[in-house]
C-alpha positions in Angstrom: 21.8 10.0 9.1 21.5 12.1 6.2 18.4 12.6 4.4 18.1 11.3 0.8 17.8 13.8 -2.0 14.6 14.6 -3.7 13.8 12.2 -6.7 13.0 13.1 -10.3 9.3 12.7 -11.4 8.2 9.2 -10.7 7.5 8.3 -14.4 11.3 8.7 -15.2 12.7 6.5 -12.4 11.9 2.9 -13.5 14.8 1.7 -15.5 14.1 0.7 -19.0 14.5 -3.0 -20.3 17.7 -4.6 -20.0 18.9 -5.8 -23.5 21.2 -8.4 -21.9 18.8 -9.6 -19.5 18.2 -13.2 -19.6 15.0 -14.9 -20.3 13.1 -16.2 -17.1 13.3 -20.0 -17.6 11.2 -21.3 -14.8 8.6 -19.9 -12.3 8.8 -16.7 -10.2 7.4 -17.2 -6.7 6.2 -14.3 -5.0 5.5 -14.5 -1.0 3.1 -12.4 0.9 1.8 -12.6 4.4 -1.8 -12.9 3.1 -3.5 -12.4 -0.3 -5.9 -9.4 -0.1 -7.9 -8.0 -3.0 -5.0 -5.9 -3.8 -2.3 -8.6 -3.9 -4.5 -10.6 -6.1 -5.0 -8.0 -8.7 -1.2 -7.5 -9.0 -0.4 -11.1 -9.1 -3.0 -11.8 -11.8 -1.5 -9.1 -13.8 1.9 -10.5 -13.3 0.9 -13.9 -14.1 0.0 -12.8 -17.6 3.8 -11.9 -17.9 5.6 -14.7 -16.1 5.0 -18.3 -14.9 3.9 -17.1 -11.4 3.6 -19.2 -8.1 1.8 -16.9 -5.4 2.6 -18.1 -1.9 0.7 -16.8 1.2 1.5 -17.4 4.7 -2.2 -17.4 5.7 -5.5 -17.7 4.0 -7.0 -15.8 7.1 -5.2 -13.6 9.6 -6.0 -12.0 12.9 -5.6 -8.3 11.6 -7.5 -7.8 8.3 -11.0 -8.4 8.0 -11.0 -9.2 4.4 -13.3 -11.8 2.9 -11.2 -15.0 1.8 -10.9 -14.8 -2.0 -10.8 -18.3 -3.5 -9.2 -19.2 -6.8 -6.0 -17.7 -8.5 -7.0 -16.6 -12.1 -3.6 -17.1 -13.9 -1.4 -18.2 -11.4 -0.5 -21.1 -9.1 -1.7 -20.4 -5.4 -0.1 -21.9 -2.5 -1.4 -21.3 1.2 0.8 -22.4 4.1 -1.8 -22.1 6.7 -5.5 -21.6 6.4 -5.9 -19.5 9.4 -3.4 -17.7 11.8 -3.5 -19.5 15.1 -1.9 -18.5 18.5 0.6 -21.4 17.9 1.6 -20.4 14.4 4.7 -18.8 15.4 7.6 -17.5 13.3 9.6 -21.0 13.4 6.5 -22.8 12.0 5.9 -20.2 9.3 9.7 -20.4 8.4 9.6 -24.1 8.1 6.4 -24.3 6.0 8.1 -21.4 3.7 11.3 -23.5 3.2 9.2 -26.7 2.3 6.9 -24.9 0.0 10.0 -23.5 -1.8 11.7 -26.9 -1.9 8.6 -28.3 -3.6 8.2 -25.6 -6.2 11.9 -24.7 -7.0 11.3 -21.2 -8.4 13.8 -19.4 -10.6 13.4 -16.2 -9.0 11.9 -15.5 -5.3 10.2 -12.2 -4.8 9.7 -11.3 -0.9 7.4 -8.6 0.7 9.5 -6.7 3.2 12.5 -7.6 5.3 11.2 -8.5 8.6 8.4 -11.3 8.5 9.3 -14.8 9.1 8.1 -15.9 5.4 10.3 -13.2 3.8 13.5 -13.8 5.8 13.0 -17.6 5.4 12.5 -17.3 1.6 15.5 -14.8 1.4 17.6 -17.7 3.4 16.3 -20.4 1.1 17.3 -18.3 -2.1 20.8 -17.6 -0.8 21.4 -21.2 0.1 20.1 -22.4 -3.3 21.8 -19.7 -5.5 18.4 -18.3 -6.5 18.1 -14.4 -6.8 15.8 -12.7 -4.5 13.8 -9.5 -5.2 12.7 -7.2 -2.4 9.2 -5.7 -2.4 9.1 -2.7 -0.1 7.2 0.6 0.7 9.4 2.0 3.5 10.6 5.4 3.5 12.8 7.5 6.0 10.0 9.2 7.7 7.8 6.1 8.6 9.3 5.5 11.8 11.9 6.9 14.2 15.3 5.4 12.8 18.2 4.1 14.7 21.5 3.3 13.8 21.5 -0.3 14.9 18.2 -1.0 13.0 19.4 0.8 9.8 22.7 -1.2 10.0 20.8 -4.6 10.3 18.3 -3.5 7.6 21.3 -2.4 5.3 22.9 -5.8 5.8 19.8 -7.7 5.0 18.9 -5.5 1.9 22.7 -6.2 0.6 21.6 -9.8 0.1 18.8 -9.0 -2.5 19.7 -8.7 -6.2 16.9 -6.2 -7.0 13.7 -4.4 -5.6 10.2 -3.5 -6.6 9.3 -0.5 -4.5 6.1 1.6 -4.1 7.2 5.1 -5.4 10.1 7.8 -5.5 10.5 8.0 -1.6 10.8 4.4 -1.5 13.4 4.4 -4.1 15.5 7.0 -2.5 15.4 5.0 0.8 16.1 1.7 -0.8 19.0 3.3 -2.6 20.3 4.7 0.8 20.4 1.3 2.2 22.8 0.2 -0.6 20.8 -1.4 -3.4 22.0 0.3 -6.7 19.3 2.7 -8.1 19.3 1.0 -11.7 18.2 -2.2 -10.0 15.2 -0.6 -8.1 11.8 -0.6 -10.0 8.6 1.1 -9.4 4.8 0.0 -9.0 4.7 -2.1 -5.7 1.7 -0.3 -4.3 -1.0 -0.3 -6.8 -4.8 -1.3 -6.8 -7.3 -2.4 -9.4 -8.3 1.0 -10.7 -11.0 -0.2 -12.8 -12.8 -1.9 -9.9 -12.9 1.5 -8.3 -13.7 3.5 -11.4 -16.6 1.4 -12.5 -18.0 0.9 -9.3 -18.1 4.6 -8.5 -19.8 5.3 -11.8 -22.4 2.6 -10.9 -22.9 4.2 -7.5 -23.4 7.8 -8.9 -26.1 6.3 -11.3 -28.0 4.7 -8.7 -30.5 7.2 -7.6 -31.5 5.5 -4.5 -28.1 4.1 -3.2 -27.4 7.0 -0.9 -30.5 6.6 1.0 -29.9 2.9 1.2 -26.4 3.4 2.7 -27.7 6.0 5.0 -25.1 8.6 3.6 -25.3 12.5 3.6 -25.6 14.6 0.5 -22.0 15.9 0.4 -19.3 14.4 2.6 -15.5 14.0 3.1 -14.6 10.3 3.1 -11.9 8.6 5.2 -11.4 5.0 4.8 -9.0 3.5 7.2 -8.4 1.3 10.2 -9.1 2.9 13.6 -5.6 2.7 14.9 -3.3 5.4 16.3 -1.2 6.2 13.1 -4.4 7.1 11.2 -4.5 10.4 13.4 -8.4 10.2 13.7 -8.7 12.4 16.7 -6.9 15.2 15.1 -9.0 14.6 11.8 -12.1 15.2 14.0 -10.5 18.3 15.6 -9.9 19.7 12.3 -13.3 18.7 11.1 -15.0 20.5 13.8 -13.0 23.6 13.1 -13.9 23.4 9.5 -17.6 22.9 10.5 -17.5 26.1 12.3 -16.2 28.1 9.6 -17.9 26.6 6.4 -21.0 28.4 5.3 -22.7 25.1 4.2 -20.4 22.5 5.7 -20.2 18.8 4.1 -20.3 15.9 6.6 -17.6 13.5 7.5 -17.9 9.7 6.9 -15.2 7.4 8.4 -15.4 4.0 6.9 -13.4 1.4 8.8 -13.2 -0.3 12.3 -10.3 -1.3 14.6 -9.3 -1.2 18.2 -9.9 2.6 18.5 -13.6 2.7 17.7 -14.8 3.2 20.9 -12.4 6.1 21.5 -13.3 7.5 18.1 -17.1 7.5 18.9 -16.3 9.0 22.2 -14.3 11.8 20.5 -17.2 12.3 18.1 -19.6 12.9 21.0 -17.3 14.9 23.0 -16.9 17.4 20.1 -20.6 17.5 19.5 -20.5 16.1 16.0 -22.8 13.2 16.3 -25.1 14.8 13.5 -22.4 15.6 11.2 -20.0 12.4 11.4 -21.1 9.0 10.3 -19.2 5.7 11.2 -20.9 2.9 9.0 -18.2 0.4 10.0 -15.9 -1.8 7.9 -16.6 -2.2 4.2 -15.5 -5.3 2.3 -13.7 -4.6 -1.1 -16.7 -5.0 -3.3 -18.6 -2.4 -1.1 -16.0 0.3 -1.0 -16.4 1.9 -4.5 -19.9 2.9 -3.6 -18.6 5.1 -0.8 -16.1 6.7 -2.9 -18.8 7.2 -5.9 -21.1 9.1 -3.4 -18.3 11.3 -1.6 -17.1 14.7 -2.5 -13.5 14.4 -1.7 -11.2 11.8 0.2 -8.9 12.5 3.0 -6.0 10.6 4.6 -4.7 12.2 7.8 -2.0 9.7 9.0 1.0 10.5 10.9 2.8 7.5 9.4 1.8 5.8 6.5 4.2 3.7 4.1 2.1 4.5 1.2 -1.8 5.0 1.4 -3.7 2.6 -1.0 -7.0 4.4 -0.1 -5.6 7.4 -1.9 -5.2 5.2 -5.2 -8.9 4.0 -4.7 -10.2 7.5 -4.3 -8.4 8.9 -7.3 -9.4 5.8 -9.4 -13.1 6.7 -8.3 -12.4 10.2 -9.5 -12.2 12.2 -6.4 -10.2 15.2 -5.2 -8.0 14.0 -2.4 -6.5 15.6 0.8 -3.4 13.7 1.8 -1.1 13.9 4.9 2.5 14.8 3.7 3.6 12.0 5.9 2.0 9.3 3.5 4.4 7.9 1.1 2.1 8.3 -1.8 2.1 12.1 -1.4 4.9 13.0 -3.5 3.8 10.6 -6.5 0.0 10.9 -6.4 -0.9 14.6 -5.2 -0.2 17.5 -7.6 -0.8 20.4 -5.5 -3.8 22.3 -6.6 -4.5 20.1 -9.5 -6.0 16.9 -8.0 -5.9 17.8 -4.2 -3.9 19.2 -1.5 -1.3 18.0 0.9 -1.0 19.2 4.7 0.9 18.5 7.8 -1.0 16.0 9.8 -0.1 17.5 13.2 -1.6 20.9 12.1 -5.3 21.0 12.6 -5.7 24.4 11.3 -4.0 23.4 8.2 -6.3 20.5 7.6 -9.4 22.4 8.4 -8.3 25.1 5.9 -7.7 22.6 3.2 -11.1 21.1 3.8 -12.7 24.6 3.5 -10.8 25.3 0.4 -11.9 22.3 -1.3 -15.7 22.4 -0.2 -15.7 25.9 -1.4 -14.8 25.3 -4.8 -17.5 24.9 -7.6 -18.7 21.5 -8.6 -16.9 22.0 -12.1 -13.7 22.8 -10.4 -14.0 19.7 -8.1 -15.0 17.5 -11.1 -11.8 18.7 -13.0 -9.7 17.9 -9.9 -11.3 14.4 -9.9 -10.6 13.9 -13.8 -7.0 14.9 -13.0 -6.8 12.3 -10.1 -7.8 9.5 -12.5 -5.1 10.7 -15.1 -2.4 10.6 -12.5 -3.4 7.2 -10.8 -3.8 5.6 -14.4 0.1 5.6 -14.4 -0.1 3.4 -11.3 -1.8 0.0 -12.2 -1.3 -3.7 -11.7 0.1 -3.8 -15.2 2.8 -1.3 -14.0 3.5 -3.9 -11.0 3.6 -6.8 -13.6 5.9 -5.1 -16.1 8.4 -4.0 -13.4 8.2 -7.3 -11.6 9.3 -8.9 -14.9 12.0 -6.5 -15.4 13.2 -6.8 -11.8 13.4 -10.5 -12.3 15.4 -10.3 -15.5 17.7 -7.8 -13.8 18.1 -10.2 -10.8 19.1 -13.1 -13.2 21.6 -10.8 -14.8 23.2 -9.4 -11.6 26.0 -10.9 -9.6 24.9 -13.9 -7.5 24.4 -13.0 -4.0 26.0 -15.1 -1.4 25.7 -15.4 2.3 28.5 -15.3 4.8 28.0 -17.2 8.3 27.3 -13.8 9.8 24.5 -13.2 7.3 23.0 -16.7 7.9 23.3 -16.2 11.7 21.6 -12.8 11.3 18.8 -14.2 9.4 18.2 -17.0 11.8 18.2 -14.4 14.7 15.6 -12.3 12.9 13.3 -15.0 12.0 13.3 -16.4 15.6 13.3 -13.1 17.5 
């Protein structure tokens, strides 16, 4: 398959307001698998622009350790299942999604991704009821190995959406390659509450005793992530050992997170002899995260596959320089080489170690300037951008030709839901 062409700068990509776009007369339903802090920040911003219904499949799931956040603050919140249980299979989720949409009767349906039962069921309901559907997506060409069959199926599903709200410029390219017109694709899907991380980091820096209370070293690289294969933690640790041997006064490394590979990560730390230089404080809830960013010297994300990388947004909002794998979807839009950080090949241990050395060898003033640049860049990527472009996407969807589903399309959706 041919690769997409490189995009123009991200700020030029979002289509402007459409003068002929109709008003949104009725509610807009946005469906996620589960509302985490990031989703709620986006939905609260969107609720100030449109009459919003937020539907989550689960109040608590098996994968993410987020605390349950109650309340909606500006939008109507619907939870299909309080917890994800073993018997909460795709068929039950699909039926509950259909029932919720029948009750709410939204004017537009906004769906996260193209594979979950709640998204596919929501799409099927929208097509059956002549309601335009908006795709929210953060996939790119390089996320996974692509096959002709899978891409053909995805292209067929994407053709049933009216517009899309995607993460960034790589994601716009990919969605356009799947057949959706570029002027119906809007940016701003993957954003965080920048103010939460900016103000929290400032409070952490002003608290003279916080570093000791958290048991954090004086200077350190910070990696916040789940302990899973794609986060590439063994190579990050190898690169850090190499950096540690090269640096005259090396920083420490702090890995904030947890996951199925925790025992393997701790074993690797011991094997590399890094017990006194690498800390693993565990998973940190949303309200605790800004303190770690505020006390860090720089953030690093070494993933070999990452659709976006929200921890990069968080670190930049907190005013940190960033080291970001080129395999992260956010790298093109958020990292300006040498201005607010550096990118690297996540499979090249030497390249990552040299990036760490280069950054830690800079003067404090140079790193502070990079942190300010990070904040300037990420200030273009906010919940307000999500809200503005969600509204534009909804208006464009209402103005676009109505999508219809053939018997083949309906059969395909049913098979995907129940696979």
